VEXNU-58711 format. One line per field, with one value per atom (N, C-alpha, C): atom name; x, y, z. Coordinates in steps of 0.1 Angstrom, whole numbers, plus 5000, padded with zeros to 4 digits. Example, Ala and Ser with C-alpha at 12.3 -4.5 7.8 and 13.67 -1.06 7.14 Angstrom:
BEGIN
atom: c(N|CA|C|N|CA|C) $
u: c(5132|5123|5132|5128|5137|5129) $
v: c(4943|4955|4967|4978|4989|5000) $
w: c(5078|5078|5078|5071|5071|5079) $
//
This chain:
BEGIN
atom: c(N|CA|C|N|CA|C|N|CA|C|N|CA|C|N|CA|C|N|CA|C|N|CA|C|N|CA|C|N|CA|C|N|CA|C|N|CA|C|N|CA|C|N|CA|C|N|CA|C|N|CA|C|N|CA|C|N|CA|C|N|CA|C|N|CA|C|N|CA|C|N|CA|C|N|CA|C|N|CA|C|N|CA|C|N|CA|C|N|CA|C|N|CA|C|N|CA|C|N|CA|C|N|CA|C|N|CA|C|N|CA|C|N|CA|C|N|CA|C|N|CA|C|N|CA|C|N|CA|C|N|CA|C|N|CA|C|N|CA|C|N|CA|C|N|CA|C|N|CA|C|N|CA|C|N|CA|C|N|CA|C|N|CA|C|N|CA|C|N|CA|C|N|CA|C|N|CA|C|N|CA|C|N|CA|C|N|CA|C|N|CA|C|N|CA|C|N|CA|C|N|CA|C|N|CA|C|N|CA|C|N|CA|C|N|CA|C|N|CA|C|N|CA|C|N|CA|C|N|CA|C|N|CA|C|N|CA|C|N|CA|C|N|CA|C|N|CA|C|N|CA|C|N|CA|C|N|CA|C|N|CA|C|N|CA|C|N|CA|C|N|CA|C|N|CA|C|N|CA|C|N|CA|C|N|CA|C|N|CA|C|N|CA|C|N|CA|C|N|CA|C|N|CA|C|N|CA|C|N|CA|C|N|CA|C|N|CA|C|N|CA|C|N|CA|C|N|CA|C|N|CA|C|N|CA|C|N|CA|C|N|CA|C|N|CA|C|N|CA|C|N|CA|C|N|CA|C|N|CA|C|N|CA|C|N|CA|C|N|CA|C|N|CA|C|N|CA|C|N|CA|C|N|CA|C|N|CA|C|N|CA|C|N|CA|C|N|CA|C|N|CA|C|N|CA|C|N|CA|C|N|CA|C|N|CA|C|N|CA|C|N|CA|C|N|CA|C|N|CA|C|N|CA|C|N|CA|C|N|CA|C|N|CA|C|N|CA|C|N|CA|C|N|CA|C|N|CA|C|N|CA|C|N|CA|C|N|CA|C|N|CA|C|N|CA|C|N|CA|C|N|CA|C|N|CA|C|N|CA|C|N|CA|C|N|CA|C|N|CA|C|N|CA|C|N|CA|C|N|CA|C|N|CA|C|N|CA|C|N|CA|C|N|CA|C|N|CA|C|N|CA|C|N|CA|C|N|CA|C|N|CA|C|N|CA|C|N|CA|C|N|CA|C|N|CA|C|N|CA|C|N|CA|C|N|CA|C|N|CA|C|N|CA|C|N|CA|C|N|CA|C|N|CA|C|N|CA|C|N|CA|C|N|CA|C|N|CA|C|N|CA|C|N|CA|C|N|CA|C|N|CA|C|N|CA|C|N|CA|C|N|CA|C|N|CA|C|N|CA|C|N|CA|C|N|CA|C|N|CA|C|N|CA|C|N|CA|C|N|CA|C|N|CA|C|N|CA|C|N|CA|C|N|CA|C|N|CA|C|N|CA|C|N|CA|C|N|CA|C|N|CA|C|N|CA|C|N|CA|C|N|CA|C|N|CA|C|N|CA|C|N|CA|C|N|CA|C|N|CA|C|N|CA|C|N|CA|C|N|CA|C|N|CA|C|N|CA|C|N|CA|C|N|CA|C|N|CA|C|N|CA|C|N|CA|C|N|CA|C|N|CA|C|N|CA|C|N|CA|C|N|CA|C|N|CA|C|N|CA|C|N|CA|C|N|CA|C|N|CA|C|N|CA|C|N|CA|C|N|CA|C|N|CA|C|N|CA|C) $
u: c(2473|2483|2497|2504|2517|2526|2539|2550|2560|2562|2572|2584|2593|2606|2615|2610|2618|2606|2613|2604|2599|2606|2602|2589|2588|2575|2562|2566|2554|2551|2560|2558|2548|2551|2548|2532|2530|2517|2508|2514|2506|2504|2511|2509|2498|2496|2485|2471|2469|2459|2456|2461|2458|2454|2451|2450|2436|2426|2412|2407|2417|2414|2402|2399|2392|2399|2397|2404|2405|2417|2417|2423|2421|2427|2435|2448|2455|2460|2459|2461|2473|2480|2493|2492|2492|2491|2501|2500|2513|2512|2520|2522|2529|2527|2535|2552|2557|2569|2576|2564|2567|2572|2573|2576|2564|2554|2543|2544|2546|2549|2561|2572|2583|2581|2574|2570|2561|2551|2539|2548|2555|2563|2571|2577|2587|2578|2567|2560|2552|2550|2543|2556|2566|2575|2579|2582|2588|2576|2563|2552|2548|2553|2552|2562|2574|2584|2582|2576|2574|2559|2549|2537|2532|2520|2516|2513|2512|2510|2499|2499|2489|2485|2493|2490|2497|2499|2509|2515|2523|2528|2517|2507|2496|2486|2488|2482|2480|2490|2489|2489|2485|2483|2484|2490|2495|2482|2474|2465|2466|2475|2477|2463|2463|2452|2455|2468|2471|2464|2460|2452|2440|2434|2423|2425|2436|2438|2430|2424|2417|2426|2423|2431|2433|2444|2446|2436|2432|2420|2409|2406|2395|2399|2410|2415|2414|2419|2419|2406|2397|2381|2375|2381|2378|2385|2398|2406|2413|2417|2424|2438|2443|2456|2467|2465|2476|2480|2471|2470|2469|2473|2473|2478|2469|2474|2466|2457|2449|2438|2429|2420|2407|2404|2395|2400|2411|2418|2417|2411|2410|2394|2394|2378|2379|2376|2374|2364|2350|2343|2345|2350|2356|2365|2375|2386|2376|2366|2359|2352|2345|2338|2348|2360|2367|2374|2374|2378|2367|2355|2341|2343|2345|2346|2355|2368|2376|2375|2369|2364|2352|2344|2331|2337|2350|2354|2346|2338|2329|2331|2343|2347|2360|2361|2372|2385|2384|2394|2389|2394|2388|2400|2398|2410|2409|2422|2424|2432|2429|2438|2452|2461|2476|2478|2489|2490|2507|2507|2520|2527|2538|2545|2553|2556|2562|2553|2537|2529|2523|2522|2515|2501|2498|2483|2478|2466|2459|2458|2460|2459|2449|2438|2426|2429|2425|2425|2441|2450|2464|2467|2459|2464|2453|2456|2445|2447|2438|2435|2430|2437|2431|2423|2414|2406|2413|2426|2434|2439|2440|2446|2439|2444|2437|2441|2453|2458|2458|2452|2454|2459|2472|2478|2475|2469|2465|2471|2478|2484|2480|2481|2477|2475|2475|2475|2464|2451|2439|2430|2436|2430|2422|2426|2420|2414|2413|2404|2389|2383|2369|2359|2365|2358|2352|2340|2334|2333|2335|2336|2347|2357|2369|2365|2356|2350|2345|2340|2338|2348|2362|2372|2373|2377|2383|2374|2360|2354|2357|2363|2366|2380|2387|2401|2402|2409|2410|2419|2431|2440|2447|2449|2457|2471|2481|2495|2498|2506|2509|2523|2528|2544|2546|2556|2559|2576|2579|2591|2595|2608|2612|2608|2604|2600|2613|2624|2635|2637|2639|2641|2629|2615|2603|2603|2608|2609|2620|2632|2643|2638|2630|2626|2616|2609|2598|2604|2613|2621|2626|2634|2641|2631|2621|2610|2605|2603|2598|2606|2618|2628|2630|2630|2634|2622|2611|2601|2597|2606|2606|2604|2601|2599|2613|2615|2627|2630|2643|2644|2637|2636|2632|2615|2610|2595|2594|2601|2599|2600|2610|2609|2598|2592|2580|2567|2567|2556|2555|2566|2568|2562|2567|2564|2550|2544|2531|2522|2525|2513|2514|2524|2526|2527|2531|2531|2519|2512|2497|2489|2491|2483|2489|2505|2509|2505|2502|2498|2483|2474|2461|2462|2472|2473|2477|2486|2492|2482|2471|2459|2452|2455|2448|2457|2469|2478|2472|2465|2460|2450|2444|2432|2443|2454|2460|2461|2462|2464|2479|2487|2501|2507|2518|2529|2541|2542|2555|2567|2577|2587|2597|2603|2613|2623|2629|2640|2635|2622|2618|2620|2613|2611|2624|2636|2648|2654|2650|2658|2655|2645|2639|2646|2652|2660|2647|2649|2639|2639|2625|2622|2617|2616|2612|2622|2634|2645|2648|2655|2660|2670) $
v: c(1391|1381|1386|1379|1384|1371|1375|1365|1364|1356|1356|1358|1360|1361|1346|1342|1332|1320|1308|1297|1302|1310|1314|1324|1330|1340|1329|1319|1309|1302|1300|1294|1303|1315|1327|1327|1329|1328|1316|1304|1293|1291|1296|1297|1305|1316|1326|1319|1308|1302|1295|1293|1287|1295|1309|1320|1320|1315|1316|1301|1292|1276|1268|1277|1270|1262|1250|1242|1249|1249|1257|1248|1251|1242|1252|1247|1254|1247|1252|1245|1250|1239|1243|1237|1244|1241|1244|1241|1243|1232|1233|1223|1211|1199|1187|1192|1186|1188|1201|1210|1224|1225|1214|1215|1216|1212|1211|1203|1188|1179|1184|1186|1191|1203|1211|1223|1220|1210|1206|1198|1189|1180|1189|1200|1209|1217|1221|1230|1223|1210|1200|1198|1195|1190|1202|1211|1225|1229|1230|1233|1223|1212|1202|1203|1209|1209|1223|1233|1244|1247|1240|1243|1256|1261|1272|1272|1280|1278|1272|1262|1255|1241|1240|1230|1220|1208|1198|1196|1187|1184|1180|1174|1170|1181|1194|1203|1207|1200|1202|1187|1185|1172|1177|1168|1168|1159|1162|1154|1157|1149|1151|1148|1154|1153|1139|1135|1124|1111|1110|1098|1096|1105|1105|1103|1098|1093|1080|1079|1068|1054|1044|1035|1027|1022|1019|1010|1003|0995|1002|1011|1021|1031|1034|1042|1034|1020|1011|1011|1011|1008|1021|1033|1045|1051|1041|1046|1058|1060|1071|1069|1058|1054|1061|1064|1071|1086|1090|1103|1107|1095|1096|1108|1116|1127|1140|1138|1148|1150|1160|1163|1153|1147|1135|1121|1121|1108|1109|1118|1120|1118|1114|1114|1130|1140|1152|1155|1146|1148|1143|1132|1125|1133|1140|1150|1160|1166|1176|1171|1161|1157|1153|1150|1148|1162|1171|1185|1189|1187|1193|1186|1174|1166|1172|1172|1180|1195|1205|1214|1213|1206|1206|1202|1195|1194|1187|1176|1170|1156|1150|1135|1134|1125|1122|1120|1112|1109|1109|1115|1113|1106|1094|1087|1092|1096|1099|1090|1089|1080|1087|1078|1082|1078|1083|1075|1070|1057|1050|1049|1058|1059|1047|1038|1025|1017|1018|1012|1017|1032|1041|1041|1037|1034|1042|1045|1052|1041|1043|1034|1039|1033|1037|1039|1049|1047|1049|1056|1057|1067|1079|1090|1092|1091|1096|1110|1118|1129|1132|1135|1134|1148|1148|1158|1172|1170|1178|1187|1183|1191|1202|1211|1226|1231|1226|1231|1219|1219|1208|1212|1206|1212|1202|1206|1198|1204|1193|1198|1190|1198|1188|1199|1195|1203|1211|1206|1211|1220|1225|1231|1244|1250|1263|1261|1250|1247|1248|1253|1255|1247|1237|1227|1217|1213|1202|1202|1190|1187|1195|1198|1205|1220|1224|1237|1236|1225|1223|1223|1223|1222|1235|1245|1258|1263|1263|1267|1262|1250|1244|1249|1255|1258|1275|1277|1293|1298|1292|1298|1288|1292|1285|1291|1286|1290|1284|1292|1286|1285|1272|1270|1274|1283|1289|1286|1273|1268|1272|1276|1277|1263|1267|1256|1247|1250|1240|1231|1238|1229|1219|1225|1216|1204|1207|1196|1186|1190|1182|1173|1178|1172|1162|1163|1155|1141|1146|1136|1127|1131|1125|1117|1122|1113|1102|1104|1094|1081|1086|1075|1068|1075|1070|1061|1061|1053|1042|1041|1028|1033|1046|1046|1047|1040|1042|1055|1062|1075|1081|1074|1080|1082|1071|1073|1084|1085|1096|1110|1112|1124|1126|1116|1119|1120|1114|1115|1129|1135|1149|1159|1157|1166|1164|1153|1150|1150|1147|1145|1155|1155|1166|1179|1183|1196|1200|1192|1197|1202|1190|1194|1208|1210|1220|1235|1232|1246|1248|1239|1240|1246|1243|1248|1262|1265|1277|1287|1284|1294|1296|1290|1291|1300|1304|1310|1325|1331|1345|1344|1330|1329|1326|1325|1318|1333|1329|1339|1345|1334|1337|1331|1336|1328|1324|1312|1309|1309|1319|1319|1308|1310|1300|1299|1308|1309|1304|1304|1298|1282|1278|1264|1256|1263|1258|1258|1266|1266|1254|1247|1235|1223|1215|1202|1193|1183|1172|1166|1162|1155|1164|1177|1186|1192|1192|1198|1212|1219|1233|1231) $
w: c(6912|6910|6913|6921|6926|6924|6926|6924|6938|6943|6956|6952|6960|6960|6963|6974|6979|6985|6987|6992|7006|7013|7027|7025|7015|7013|7012|7002|7000|7014|7024|7036|7043|7045|7052|7048|7033|7029|7030|7031|7033|7050|7058|7072|7075|7067|7071|7071|7062|7063|7074|7083|7098|7108|7105|7113|7122|7114|7117|7121|7120|7125|7115|7105|7095|7087|7083|7071|7057|7054|7039|7029|7017|7007|6996|6995|6986|6975|6961|6951|6943|6939|6931|6918|6908|6891|6884|6871|6862|6852|6841|6831|6837|6830|6831|6835|6845|6847|6852|6859|6862|6875|6882|6898|6906|6904|6911|6924|6922|6933|6941|6935|6942|6953|6947|6955|6967|6965|6973|6984|6980|6990|6999|6993|7002|7013|7007|7016|7026|7025|7034|7044|7039|7050|7058|7052|7059|7069|7065|7072|7087|7083|7096|7103|7099|7109|7120|7114|7122|7121|7128|7128|7134|7130|7139|7154|7161|7175|7179|7187|7190|7183|7171|7162|7163|7157|7156|7141|7138|7125|7116|7122|7111|7108|7110|7106|7091|7084|7069|7061|7052|7043|7030|7023|7008|7001|6992|6985|6970|6962|6949|6940|6927|6920|6912|6910|6900|6905|6919|6921|6915|6907|6899|6885|6882|6867|6866|6855|6852|6850|6853|6852|6840|6835|6820|6815|6821|6815|6811|6818|6815|6802|6804|6792|6780|6781|6768|6763|6773|6768|6761|6766|6760|6749|6746|6737|6736|6749|6754|6758|6760|6768|6760|6746|6740|6740|6751|6753|6768|6776|6792|6799|6807|6811|6806|6795|6791|6801|6800|6808|6808|6799|6799|6802|6807|6813|6827|6833|6848|6851|6866|6871|6877|6869|6875|6885|6883|6892|6904|6905|6918|6924|6917|6924|6930|6925|6930|6942|6942|6953|6964|6963|6974|6980|6970|6977|6985|6979|6987|7000|7002|7014|7025|7018|7025|7032|7022|7028|7037|7035|7045|7059|7060|7072|7084|7078|7088|7091|7086|7089|7095|7104|7114|7102|7094|7084|7069|7061|7047|7039|7032|7026|7010|7006|6991|6984|6969|6963|6959|6959|6953|6938|6932|6921|6920|6918|6921|6905|6906|6895|6888|6897|6892|6884|6890|6882|6871|6873|6866|6866|6879|6882|6894|6896|6908|6921|6931|6942|6951|6954|6962|6975|6987|6998|7005|6997|7000|7011|7011|7018|7028|7042|7049|7055|7054|7058|7073|7081|7094|7099|7107|7112|7115|7122|7126|7115|7101|7090|7089|7091|7087|7073|7068|7054|7047|7035|7027|7013|7010|6997|6986|6976|6965|6952|6944|6931|6918|6906|6895|6884|6874|6859|6858|6862|6856|6868|6876|6889|6883|6874|6870|6855|6852|6839|6843|6832|6835|6826|6819|6810|6817|6816|6819|6834|6839|6855|6861|6853|6858|6865|6861|6865|6879|6883|6898|6910|6902|6912|6918|6910|6917|6929|6928|6939|6951|6954|6967|6970|6964|6966|6970|6984|6987|6978|6972|6964|6954|6943|6934|6930|6930|6928|6915|6905|6892|6892|6890|6888|6874|6873|6858|6857|6855|6852|6838|6835|6820|6812|6798|6792|6788|6785|6784|6797|6809|6819|6822|6820|6822|6811|6800|6790|6795|6798|6805|6815|6825|6835|6832|6822|6820|6813|6802|6796|6805|6816|6827|6835|6838|6844|6837|6827|6815|6815|6813|6814|6825|6837|6850|6854|6848|6851|6838|6830|6820|6806|6802|6789|6781|6771|6763|6759|6757|6754|6743|6732|6721|6722|6729|6733|6743|6751|6761|6756|6745|6740|6731|6724|6714|6724|6735|6743|6749|6752|6757|6746|6735|6724|6720|6720|6712|6722|6734|6745|6756|6762|6773|6769|6759|6753|6748|6743|6741|6754|6764|6777|6783|6781|6787|6782|6767|6760|6765|6768|6774|6787|6795|6811|6809|6802|6799|6800|6792|6789|6803|6814|6827|6836|6833|6840|6845|6837|6842|6855|6856|6865|6879|6879|6892|6903|6915|6926|6928|6923|6927|6915|6912|6902|6909|6908|6917|6903|6904|6894|6894|6880|6878|6889|6893|6903|6915|6919|6933|6931|6919|6919|6917|6909|6907|6923|6931|6944|6953|6947|6955|6951|6957|6952|6950|6941|6937|6949|6952|6964|6976|6974|6983|6992|6991|7000|6994|7005|6999|6991) $
//
């Protein structure tokens, strides 16, 4: 398990997966608000700008885990909506099945679901992954969890990187995000402390299983939205 010094180090490591032409899957994990999506978006954008020799911009695709959130109507039926984001509020088996399809690389296009933050709901068939994609970047909370169907995820990933953002900064980002997407400030704080932190504590136990630790300084060097 290693730690990179800069974002460029991560780009070099990601590009190395294209050397043999085989499709590779790179996972990015970490607690809620740790910068997983920000890092994945930055990597995808920068790797598309400078593809490896012989490849075009579509050589890399971004497929988030969050598209496998269970819909609110199902969470209500199960009585789990008050802890949305916990491991059992996702379709882990469906996510693992998608990773298997992507890794097997037998289809011209694979469609993946996205998660619409404004609606707080998954949206099926939103992300097309073309056959040309040689590197798939996927990110989410539970990539290294081995409980239940989550244990079926890690075998399909070539590497998993863990975002190790400072706790106070991660908490601040989470509260800000919850408020931005409609939660009243008091509710945002209580949700972070009572729901998100419980999930973060569980995810932290998977940190030793990561292939690479992305340190706080590298995550903070990336502007929200994926810029440098």
